[in-house]
N, C-alpha and C positions, 0 to 999 in steps of 0.2 A: 701071798697075794700078788697079783699083777701090779706092775708100776704104771699101767695105763690108767690115767686119771679119768679117762672118758668112759670106762666100762661101768655099767650100772652097779655092779657089786662093789667096786672101788668107791664110787660116789656115795653109796649108802653107808659104807664103812666110815668114810671120811666125815660125812654129815653127822652120823651117830657119835663119833669121837668128839666133834665140836659140841654136840648136845650134852655129852657127859661133862665137859668142862663147865658149861653154863648151868647144869642141872641143880647145883647146890643153891643157886640164887632163887629169889621169889619167882613164882611161875611166870608172870608177865615180863619180868626183867630177863628171865632166861630165854623165853621165846623171842623177845626183841633182840637180845644179844646174839642168838643163833642166826636170825634173819639178817641182822646187820653184818655179821661176819661173812655170811655167804655172799651178800651183795657187794661187799668191799673187796673180798679176797679171791673169790671164785671167778673164773673166766665166764663170759656170757654163755658159751656152749655148755659149760658144766652146770650153770644155773638152769639153762633150758632143759637139760637132760634130767636133772633132779625134779623139776616141776613136772615134766612129762611122766616120770616114774610115779609121782604122787597122783597125777591124773589117771594113771592106769591102776590105781589101788594103793600105792605106797607100801607095798610089802616090805617088811623088815625095817622100816623106819621107826625109830622110837617116837612115842607120842609128842614130846616137846618138839622134836625135829619136824614132824608132820605139820604141826601148827606153824612153825617158822617157815616152812616151805610154802604153806598156804599164803602167808603174808608176803613172801618173796614173789609168789605167782602174781599177786595183785600189782606188783611193780613192773611186770613184764607185759608188753603188748601181746595180744593174742597171736598175731602173726609171728612173733619171735618164738613163742612156745610151740606152735604147730609147724614151724619150718625146720625143726631139728630132726635129724635122723639118728636113731639109736643103733 
């Protein structure tokens, strides 16, 4: 897999790996943990791209990750999401 953290495939892989870490926790705690991790440790451009991927259907994102990215989306202004180039 490419080391380019900006590629959609890499972002999906990374987000799903984070999701696997939090998956054993209770549902709401897992979704919150994933969203918090993305917000704290991912660069703005990475967050924008994963949100844009979700807006385009979220293909290959695990269900918990999809929910977390939906929460993350709520924290980003619309102009931040729509200004990113994939």
